[in-house]
C-alpha positions in Angstrom: -57.0 -91.7 -88.9 -55.5 -95.0 -87.9 -57.5 -98.1 -88.6 -57.5 -100.9 -85.9 -55.1 -103.7 -86.5 -56.4 -107.2 -85.8 -53.8 -109.8 -84.9 -54.3 -113.2 -86.5 -54.1 -116.1 -83.9 -52.1 -118.0 -86.4 -49.8 -115.5 -88.0 -48.8 -112.0 -86.9 -47.7 -109.3 -89.3 -44.1 -109.6 -87.8 -44.1 -113.2 -88.9 -45.2 -112.4 -92.4 -42.6 -109.6 -92.7 -39.9 -111.9 -91.4 -40.9 -114.6 -93.9 -40.9 -112.1 -96.8 -37.5 -110.8 -95.7 -36.1 -114.3 -95.9 -37.5 -114.8 -99.3 -36.1 -111.5 -100.5 -32.7 -112.2 -99.0 -32.5 -115.6 -100.7 -34.4 -115.5 -104.1 -33.5 -119.1 -104.7 -35.6 -120.1 -101.8 -38.8 -119.6 -103.7 -38.8 -119.8 -107.5 -42.1 -120.3 -109.2 -42.0 -122.5 -112.3 -44.9 -120.7 -114.0 -45.4 -117.0 -114.4 -48.9 -116.6 -112.8 -48.7 -115.0 -109.4 -49.4 -117.1 -106.3 -49.8 -116.1 -102.7 -47.3 -118.5 -101.2 -43.8 -117.8 -99.8 -41.4 -120.6 -99.0 -38.6 -119.9 -96.6 -35.8 -121.5 -94.7 -35.6 -124.5 -97.1 -33.0 -127.1 -96.3 -32.4 -130.8 -96.6 -30.9 -132.9 -93.8 -29.7 -136.5 -93.8 -31.6 -138.6 -91.4 -30.5 -140.8 -88.5 -31.7 -143.7 -90.7 -28.6 -143.6 -93.0 -27.8 -142.3 -96.4 -30.9 -143.8 -98.1 -33.2 -141.1 -96.7 -33.1 -137.3 -96.1 -35.7 -134.9 -94.7 -36.8 -131.6 -96.2 -37.5 -128.7 -93.9 -39.1 -125.4 -94.9 -41.9 -123.0 -94.1 -44.9 -122.3 -96.3 -46.5 -118.9 -95.7 -49.9 -118.4 -97.3 -50.5 -114.7 -97.7 -53.6 -115.2 -99.8 -57.3 -115.1 -98.9 -57.9 -118.8 -99.7 -56.7 -122.1 -98.2 -54.2 -124.0 -100.4 -53.0 -127.5 -100.2 -49.6 -129.2 -100.8 -50.6 -132.3 -102.7 -47.4 -133.7 -104.2 -43.6 -133.2 -104.2 -40.8 -134.5 -106.4 -37.0 -134.1 -107.0 -34.8 -135.3 -109.8 -32.2 -136.0 -107.1 -34.3 -138.7 -105.3 -36.1 -141.8 -106.4 -39.2 -140.8 -104.4 -40.5 -138.0 -102.2 -43.1 -138.8 -99.6 -45.3 -136.4 -97.6 -45.8 -138.1 -94.2 -48.1 -137.1 -91.4 -48.1 -138.8 -88.0 -51.2 -140.5 -86.6 -53.5 -138.1 -84.8 -52.6 -135.2 -87.0 -55.5 -134.0 -89.1 -54.7 -134.0 -92.8 -56.6 -134.1 -96.0 -57.4 -137.4 -97.5 -60.5 -139.3 -98.4 -59.5 -142.7 -97.1 -56.7 -144.7 -95.6 -55.0 -145.3 -99.0 -55.1 -141.7 -100.1 -51.8 -139.9 -100.1 -51.2 -137.4 -97.3 -51.7 -133.7 -98.2 -51.0 -130.6 -96.1 -53.5 -127.8 -95.9 -52.2 -124.2 -95.6 -55.1 -122.0 -94.4 -55.2 -118.4 -95.6 -52.9 -116.0 -93.9 -51.0 -118.7 -92.0 -47.7 -120.5 -91.8 -47.1 -124.2 -92.0 -43.7 -125.7 -91.1 -42.7 -128.9 -92.8 -40.1 -130.5 -90.6 -39.2 -132.7 -87.7 -42.4 -132.4 -85.7 -45.7 -133.0 -87.4 -45.7 -133.1 -91.2 -42.5 -134.4 -92.8 -41.3 -134.5 -96.4 -39.1 -137.6 -96.8 -36.6 -137.7 -99.6 -35.9 -141.4 -100.3 -33.1 -143.1 -102.2 -30.8 -140.3 -103.5 -29.5 -140.7 -107.0 -26.1 -139.5 -105.7 -24.7 -138.8 -102.2 -25.8 -135.5 -100.5 -22.8 -133.1 -100.4 -22.7 -130.4 -97.7 -23.0 -126.9 -99.1 -24.9 -128.0 -102.3 -28.6 -127.3 -103.2 -31.2 -129.8 -104.2 -34.2 -128.8 -106.4 -37.6 -129.8 -105.0 -40.8 -129.2 -106.9 -44.0 -128.8 -104.8 -47.4 -129.1 -106.4 -50.2 -127.1 -104.7 -53.9 -127.6 -105.4 -54.4 -123.8 -106.2 -51.0 -122.4 -106.7 -49.7 -125.0 -109.1 -46.0 -126.1 -109.2 -43.3 -124.2 -107.3 -39.7 -125.2 -107.3 -37.4 -124.4 -104.4 -33.8 -125.2 -103.7 -33.1 -127.1 -100.5 -29.7 -126.1 -99.0 -27.7 -129.1 -97.7 -26.1 -127.7 -94.4 -22.3 -127.7 -94.4 -22.2 -128.7 -90.7 -23.4 -132.3 -91.4 -26.6 -131.7 -89.4 -28.8 -134.9 -89.2 -32.5 -134.9 -88.7 -33.9 -137.1 -86.0 -37.0 -138.8 -87.4 -39.5 -140.0 -84.9 -42.4 -142.4 -85.3 -45.0 -139.8 -84.1 
């Protein structure tokens, strides 16, 4: 007997399988720092220099939450940059208790969140050394429920630059 399959309005099974295939194809894309299991998969991780010059880069990746509970990206850091800032444009609903609270990004259960050029951005500010195409940059993400997860951002060999907007 076949059970009915409900499609999620946010994430289809095909999207989940595609995300898992990417993680399995590139094990460096999601490497947990601690042994406890977590329901997050991080895929398509890369860093791009911005159109603002060599003092800033942009991180781009997908976060897939396969778990039954919402999680939240609350902080990020990298030894290769002086600071890492999560930025959300005006009008985008983010978590935060007041205007001076740092931006956070919620990842609802069984959904996908893209960190990148439109919407939520992760800005890598003041590199400690120049970005070299073809190299990897470690980035540690701290989630409210899943703890710390370190991923490697690939620096594209083609010199691709991110166009940052003020949205």
